[in-house]
Structures are given as C-alpha cells and as structure tokens.
C-alpha positions as CSV (number, residue, x, y, z in Angstrom):
1,X,99.4,109.0,112.1
2,X,101.9,111.8,111.4
3,X,101.9,112.7,107.7
4,X,104.6,114.3,105.7
5,X,104.4,117.8,107.2
6,X,104.6,116.5,110.7
7,X,107.5,114.2,109.9
8,X,109.2,117.1,108.3
9,X,108.8,119.0,111.5
10,X,110.4,116.2,113.4
11,X,113.3,116.3,111.0
12,X,113.8,120.0,111.1
13,X,113.7,120.1,114.9
14,X,115.9,117.1,115.6
15,X,118.5,117.4,112.8
16,X,120.5,120.2,114.3
17,X,120.4,118.6,117.7
18,X,121.7,115.2,116.4
19,X,124.4,116.2,113.9
20,X,127.8,115.3,115.2
21,X,126.5,113.5,118.2
22,X,128.1,110.2,119.2
23,X,125.9,107.3,120.4
24,X,127.5,106.0,123.6
25,X,125.0,103.1,124.2
26,X,121.6,101.9,123.1
27,X,119.0,100.2,125.2
28,X,116.0,98.6,123.5
29,X,113.2,98.1,126.0
30,X,110.7,96.7,123.5
31,X,112.4,94.5,120.8
32,X,109.2,94.5,118.8
33,X,110.1,98.0,117.4
34,X,113.3,96.8,115.8
35,X,112.4,95.4,112.5
36,X,115.9,94.7,111.2
37,X,118.3,93.2,112.3
38,X,117.4,91.8,115.7
39,X,117.4,94.1,118.7
40,X,120.7,92.8,120.2
41,X,122.6,93.3,116.9
42,X,120.9,96.6,116.3
43,X,122.2,97.9,119.7
44,X,125.6,96.5,119.1
45,X,126.1,97.9,115.7
46,X,124.7,101.4,116.6
47,X,126.8,101.8,119.8
48,X,129.9,104.0,119.1
49,X,128.6,105.5,115.9
50,X,128.5,109.2,115.1
51,X,125.5,110.8,113.6
52,X,126.1,112.8,110.5
53,X,122.6,114.0,109.5
54,X,118.9,113.3,109.6
55,X,116.8,113.2,106.4
56,X,113.2,112.5,105.4
57,X,111.6,110.5,102.6
58,X,107.8,110.4,102.6
59,X,106.9,109.5,106.2
60,X,110.3,107.9,106.8
61,X,113.2,109.4,108.7
62,X,116.8,108.3,108.3
63,X,119.7,108.8,110.6
64,X,122.9,108.9,108.5
65,X,126.1,107.8,110.3
66,X,129.6,109.0,109.5
67,X,130.4,105.3,108.8
68,X,127.8,105.2,106.0
69,X,125.5,103.1,108.0
70,X,121.9,104.4,108.4
71,X,119.0,103.9,110.7
72,X,115.6,104.2,109.1
73,X,112.6,105.1,111.3
74,X,108.9,105.1,110.7
75,X,106.8,106.6,113.5
76,X,103.5,105.0,112.3
77,X,100.5,106.0,114.3
78,X,101.8,107.0,117.8
79,X,105.6,107.1,117.6
80,X,107.4,110.0,119.3
81,X,111.1,110.7,118.7
82,X,112.8,113.0,121.2
83,X,116.2,114.4,122.1
84,X,116.0,114.9,125.9
85,X,118.1,116.6,128.6
86,X,119.4,114.5,131.5
87,X,116.6,115.5,133.9
88,X,113.7,114.9,131.5
89,X,111.1,112.6,133.1
90,X,111.0,109.1,131.6
91,X,107.7,108.7,129.7
92,X,105.7,105.6,129.9
93,X,105.9,103.5,126.7
94,X,109.6,104.5,126.2
95,X,110.9,101.7,124.1
96,X,114.4,102.8,123.0
97,X,117.0,105.0,124.7
98,X,120.3,106.0,123.1
99,X,122.8,107.7,125.4
100,X,124.5,110.8,123.9
101,X,127.4,112.9,125.4
102,X,126.6,115.2,128.4
103,X,123.7,113.0,129.6
104,X,121.5,113.8,126.6
105,X,119.4,111.0,125.2
106,X,117.5,110.0,122.1
107,X,114.2,108.5,123.2
108,X,111.6,106.7,121.3
109,X,108.1,106.5,122.8
110,X,105.2,104.7,121.2
111,X,101.9,103.8,122.9
112,X,100.7,101.4,120.2
113,X,104.2,100.0,119.4
114,X,103.6,100.2,115.6
115,X,106.7,102.2,114.8
116,X,109.7,100.5,113.4
117,X,113.5,100.9,113.2
118,X,115.8,99.4,110.6
119,X,119.7,99.5,110.7
120,X,121.4,99.1,107.3
121,X,125.1,98.8,106.8
122,X,126.9,101.2,104.5
123,X,127.2,98.7,101.6
124,X,123.7,97.2,102.2
125,X,120.9,97.7,99.7
126,X,117.6,98.7,101.3
127,X,115.3,95.8,100.6
128,X,113.5,95.8,104.0
129,X,112.1,99.2,104.8
130,X,109.8,99.7,101.8
131,X,111.3,103.1,100.9
132,X,112.3,101.7,97.5
133,X,108.6,101.5,96.6
134,X,107.8,105.2,97.5
135,X,106.4,107.4,94.8
136,X,107.3,111.0,94.1
137,X,107.6,113.7,96.8
138,X,104.7,116.1,96.9
139,X,106.9,119.2,96.3
140,X,108.9,117.6,93.5
141,X,108.8,119.7,90.3
142,X,107.9,116.6,88.4
143,X,104.6,116.3,90.2
144,X,102.2,117.7,87.6
145,X,98.7,117.1,86.4
146,X,100.1,115.1,83.5
147,X,102.1,113.0,85.9
148,X,99.1,112.2,88.1
149,X,96.9,111.5,85.1
150,X,99.5,109.1,83.6
151,X,99.8,107.2,86.9
152,X,96.1,107.3,88.0
153,X,93.9,108.3,85.1
154,X,93.0,104.8,84.1
155,X,92.1,103.7,87.6
156,X,88.4,103.2,88.7
157,X,89.1,103.7,92.4
158,X,88.1,107.0,94.1
159,X,90.7,109.8,94.0
160,X,90.6,110.1,97.8
161,X,91.7,106.5,98.2
162,X,94.5,106.8,95.6
163,X,95.9,109.9,97.3
164,X,96.9,107.5,100.1
165,X,98.8,105.2,97.8
166,X,102.4,105.9,98.8
167,X,103.8,104.4,95.6
168,X,102.3,107.3,93.6
169,X,102.9,110.3,95.9
170,X,104.7,109.8,99.2
171,X,103.6,111.2,102.5
172,X,99.9,112.1,102.1
173,X,97.4,110.6,104.6
174,X,93.8,111.1,105.6
175,X,94.0,114.6,107.0
176,X,95.9,116.2,104.1
177,X,94.0,114.3,101.5
178,X,90.8,115.9,102.7
179,X,92.4,119.4,102.7
180,X,93.9,118.8,99.2
181,X,90.6,117.7,97.7
182,X,88.8,120.7,99.3
183,X,91.3,123.1,97.9
184,X,91.0,121.5,94.5
185,X,87.2,121.4,94.6
186,X,87.1,117.7,93.8
187,X,84.5,115.3,95.3
188,X,86.4,112.7,97.3
189,X,84.5,109.8,95.8
190,X,85.1,110.8,92.2
191,X,86.8,108.0,90.2
192,X,90.2,108.7,88.9
193,X,89.1,107.7,85.4
194,X,86.5,110.5,85.5
195,X,88.8,113.3,86.2
196,X,89.6,115.6,83.3
197,X,92.9,117.4,82.5
198,X,91.8,120.5,84.4
199,X,90.9,118.3,87.5
200,X,94.4,116.7,87.4
201,X,96.1,120.1,87.1
202,X,94.1,121.5,90.0
203,X,94.9,118.4,92.1
204,X,98.6,118.7,91.4
205,X,98.6,122.4,92.3
206,X,96.6,121.7,95.5
207,X,98.9,118.9,96.6
208,X,101.9,121.3,96.5
209,X,99.9,124.2,98.1
210,X,98.5,122.2,101.0
211,X,101.7,120.2,101.8
212,X,103.7,123.5,101.8
213,X,101.1,125.0,104.0
214,X,101.2,122.1,106.4
215,X,105.0,122.3,106.7
216,X,104.7,126.0,107.4
217,X,102.0,125.9,110.1
218,X,103.7,123.0,111.8
219,X,107.0,124.9,112.4
220,X,108.2,124.6,116.0
221,X,111.2,125.5,118.1
222,X,113.1,122.7,119.8
223,X,111.6,123.8,123.1
224,X,108.1,123.8,121.8
225,X,108.6,120.4,120.3
226,X,109.9,118.9,123.5
227,X,107.2,120.5,125.6
228,X,104.6,118.8,123.3
229,X,106.6,115.5,123.6
230,X,107.0,115.3,119.9
231,X,103.4,114.8,119.1
232,X,101.3,118.0,119.9
233,X,102.2,119.9,116.8
234,X,99.3,119.9,114.4
235,X,97.5,123.3,114.0
236,X,94.1,121.7,113.8
237,X,92.0,125.0,113.9
238,X,93.3,125.9,110.5
239,X,91.9,122.9,108.7
240,X,89.1,123.5,106.2
241,X,87.8,120.0,105.7
242,X,89.1,117.2,107.9
243,X,87.0,116.5,111.0
244,X,84.5,119.3,110.1
245,X,81.4,117.2,109.5
246,X,78.3,119.3,110.2
247,X,80.2,122.5,110.4
248,X,79.8,125.4,108.0
249,X,82.1,125.4,104.9
250,X,84.7,128.1,105.1
251,X,83.9,129.1,101.5
252,X,80.2,128.9,101.0
253,X,78.7,128.2,104.4
254,X,77.1,124.9,103.5
255,X,77.1,122.1,106.0
256,X,80.2,119.9,105.6
257,X,79.4,116.2,105.0
258,X,81.3,112.9,105.6
259,X,81.5,109.7,103.7
260,X,83.6,106.5,104.1
261,X,86.0,105.7,101.3
262,X,88.4,102.7,101.5
263,X,87.6,102.4,105.2
264,X,88.7,106.0,105.9
265,X,86.5,109.0,106.7
266,X,86.4,111.9,104.2
267,X,84.9,115.3,105.0
268,X,83.9,117.5,102.1
269,X,81.6,120.4,101.1
270,X,78.7,119.1,98.9
271,X,78.5,122.5,97.1
272,X,82.2,123.3,96.6
273,X,83.1,119.7,95.9
274,X,80.0,118.8,94.0
275,X,79.5,115.2,93.0
276,X,79.1,114.7,89.3
277,X,75.7,113.4,88.1
C-alpha cells in the first residue's frame, strides 16, 4: 500500500497537471470503487466541474473543485491515479476515466479494486471518508515526544503496531514504521508503556526524519511518474530495515531479523534495536 511519502508524490506530480482543468465527462467502469454517492450520481455531479487544486491528508487525496465540491480518493493497496495523453494505451483494470480538454484523461487503475472515491458537495460535512478520524501529520510541529507519550504511553500494545494507528499519526504504514524504529533504535515489539521519555523523543524525531527522507527520495518528474504508471516510485535499495531479513545491518553488520506483530512483518537489527530484558 502506498504510504504518506508515495501519496505525496502522487499529489506533487498530478496537482500542476490538474489545476484549472475542466471535467468533460466521467465513465465509471467498476461501480464498486465509488463509495459515495452511487456511481451514476457521482458521474453526473462531477461532469462539467473545474478542478481548482489537489491536496493530501494522511494517505487520502482530495480534488477540490471551483464549486466547492470535492472528490476524496484513497488508493488503498494497488490504486494508480494517472493523467494520460490521448494516445496512452488503456491499461487493464482501468475502472474510471474522466475526459479533460484536448483529449487528456484522468484514469484510475486498480488491480484489487480496494481503492475508493467519495464526492462531497460544497456544503456537505465529511462523515463518510474517515478523514475526520485521522491523527496528526508526521511533519506537524506539534508532533513531539510529549505528544506521542500522552497519546500512547499508557498503551500495552507494541510500538510497531501503534505506529500504524491512523488516529494517532496519519500516513505511516509497514515500510516506514520499520525504517522509523530502526532510525530510533527501538525494538519493534517494545510495549508503548515501557518507552521512556528519551525513547519517545527519539521516536518523534525519527518519524519526521524518515518521512521527510521518504518524500525526498520519491520525487519524480511527470514523465517518470507516467512511465512507471503511477506505481513504480519507491526507492527500495535505500531502505535500512524493511524486507532485509537475513541481510547485514547497515550500522553494525549483524544479521537483520524478522518478527510478526499485529499480523504484519517487522524487520529489525537485534543489536541496534535491542530487546529489553
């Protein structure tokens, strides 16, 4: 699943291409992806609108219309959002096509069909997308060790699992949580209640550092993004923890290990991220 840095890449690439574009028509080939309202009304309401901007909140993208209406998008596991030229080949599993002037199109492709679209009217409160439950952004100045301790310090669950709680910090998934904990030198299975003030401070600093790094290494031009079909943008060789089970730790040379926490794999260095006795 794309995490915050990858979704930020999508926003930065597509926002300049979409600003000021009029939507001439909308074809929904797979109604399942339209979560609200129904697919027919979604297409009707969106046709004729002009896009003002594209924003991101956590892993959500929002198309803001000049009318004040907005379309919220979550790519989930395999969603790909493209702006394509007229001669771009139609990909299999293309579930939505929006016609733009000059033959350009917005296309949504999703092999697993888990991604979702919501269209909200200008005066309509968002009670359907789940964005209202999102926690703080990772790069928000308010994200500090004290903040994390206040929200999580009483919990008995492992810190790795709680980093995935979108109501605490928005946008972190399995890959970046491994990288964050490696950077902070924290054992993934350590209970939140067992972290001390120094641990919380290191964790907050690591969240900011790793998410900023992820955004930086995922930067792409519009041509690179389209060539990768909106999905081939993660710079995997630069990762220090995720997926490196059995490989040498980049810091100490120890063999990286893996454990399962909350149903998700977690790779870590047993020396740099030592488990407390």
